[in-house]
N, C-alpha and C positions, 0 to 999 in steps of 0.2 A: 525929159520928163519934168524937170524943174521949170522949164520955160512954159509948160502947159498947166502949171498949178500944182504939180506933185510936191510932196515933202521930201522925197528921197529918190535918187537915181542910182542904178547899178549898171556897171559896165564889165564885160568879160572879154578877155583876149587870150588866145593861146593855141596850142596844138594838141588835138586829141589823138592824132595818128591815123593810121599806122605808119605813114611816111611824113616827111616834111620837117623832122627835127634837125637840130644842129647842136654843136658843142655847147653854145651859150644858152640855147633854148631847146632842150631835148623834148621828145614827145612826152606829153603829160605835164609840161610846164604851162601853168595857167596864171594869169594875173586877173584879180578881181578888184574893182574899185567901187567905193560907195561914196556918195555925196549927199549930205543932208543940207537942206536949205539953210542959209546963213552960217554954215560951218565949212571948215576946210575939207577937201576930199581926202580919202584914205585909200591907198592901194596896197595889196598884199600879194606876194608871189607864192604859189602853191606848186608842189611837185606830186602829181598823182600817178599811180601805176595801174597797170592792167590794160585791157583792150580798149578800143575807142569808146564803146558804150559805157564802160566803167568810168573812164575819165570824164565823159560828159555828165554822167549821173553824179559823180563826186563834185563836179564843178557847180551844178545846180544846188546841191545840198549845201556846199560851202557858201554860196552866194546868199541863199535864203537864211542860213544860220547867221550870217553877217548882218542881214536886214533886221532879224530879231534882236541880236545883241545891241546893235546901234539904236534901235527903237527903244529898248529898255533903258539904255544909258540916257536917252533924251528925257525920259519920264522922271529921272531922279532930280 
């Protein structure tokens, strides 16, 4: 996204289940990373619970909340 002129990029990686989890990365373990142009990237690990759809919805909400938080920080 940054290469095409965007100001921020977001990446998501993880497992929503119901299978595929491991001891180190159980189902519901999701990493979200944000990169703002001319700033260091930031990644956060989340552990969501519930069925696959709940994990996916929680991931989207967390990613968008992170976009809003980081955008507001840039305005200061």
